[in-house]
C-alpha positions in Angstrom: 50.6 104.0 104.5 52.3 101.5 102.6 54.3 104.1 100.4 55.2 105.7 103.6 56.9 102.6 104.8 58.1 102.1 101.7 60.4 105.3 101.3 61.5 105.6 105.5 63.1 101.6 104.5 64.5 103.0 101.9 66.2 106.9 103.0 67.0 104.2 106.2 68.9 102.5 103.8 70.6 105.3 102.0 71.5 107.1 105.5 73.5 104.0 107.1 74.9 102.9 103.5 76.2 106.4 103.8 77.8 106.3 106.9 79.7 102.8 106.5 81.5 105.0 103.1 82.3 107.8 105.1 84.4 105.2 107.1 86.9 103.8 104.2 90.0 103.2 104.7 91.6 104.8 102.2 92.9 108.0 102.8 93.9 111.6 101.2 97.2 111.5 102.3 97.8 107.6 101.3 97.1 108.7 97.8 99.2 111.7 97.3 102.3 109.8 98.4 102.6 108.5 94.7 102.9 112.1 93.3 106.1 113.4 95.9 108.6 113.2 93.3 112.0 114.3 95.3 114.2 113.4 92.5 114.0 116.1 90.0 114.6 117.2 86.6 117.8 117.3 84.8 118.4 120.3 83.2 120.8 118.7 80.3 118.0 116.3 79.8 115.6 119.4 78.7 115.2 119.4 75.2 114.4 123.4 74.0 113.0 123.6 70.8 115.2 126.5 67.9 112.5 128.1 67.8 111.8 129.9 70.6 
């Protein structure tokens, strides 16, 4: 009976902790803003190799 109670307490702690972790304030849209580069590349700065 003690083992069943211990396992149920551990399962409850894991369930509650995953609930708190999923409510984080970080969003994917905030992280994607780092990759929005609107400057582009100047074609004169690209060096083409001589063999192709």
